[in-house]
C-alpha positions as CSV (number, residue, x, y, z in Angstrom):
1,P,-22.8,45.9,-15.5
2,V,-19.4,44.2,-15.8
3,L,-17.9,46.1,-12.8
4,Q,-21.0,45.3,-10.8
5,R,-20.7,41.7,-11.6
6,S,-17.1,41.5,-10.6
7,L,-17.8,43.4,-7.3
8,L,-20.6,40.9,-6.6
9,L,-18.3,38.0,-7.2
10,K,-15.7,39.4,-4.9
11,L,-18.3,40.1,-2.2
12,T,-19.7,36.6,-2.5
13,K,-16.2,35.0,-2.3
14,L,-15.5,37.1,0.8
15,R,-18.8,36.0,2.3
16,I,-18.0,32.3,1.5
17,K,-14.6,32.7,3.1
18,A,-16.2,34.1,6.2
19,W,-18.7,31.3,6.3
20,E,-15.8,28.7,6.0
21,A,-13.9,30.4,8.8
22,Q,-17.0,30.3,11.1
23,I,-17.7,26.7,10.2
24,R,-14.1,25.7,10.9
25,S,-14.1,27.4,14.2
26,A,-17.4,25.8,15.2
27,L,-16.1,22.4,14.1
28,G,-12.9,23.0,16.1
29,V,-14.9,23.8,19.2
30,L,-17.1,20.7,18.7
31,T,-14.1,18.4,18.2
32,A,-12.3,20.0,21.2
33,Y,-14.8,18.4,23.5
């Protein structure tokens, strides 16, 4: 279970990073106008 938990944490962190990148790009497009 410990390995599974660490893997889940890594996946969630990667997902959050992807979300941040998408939000930043969207904000950049919005502020560009």
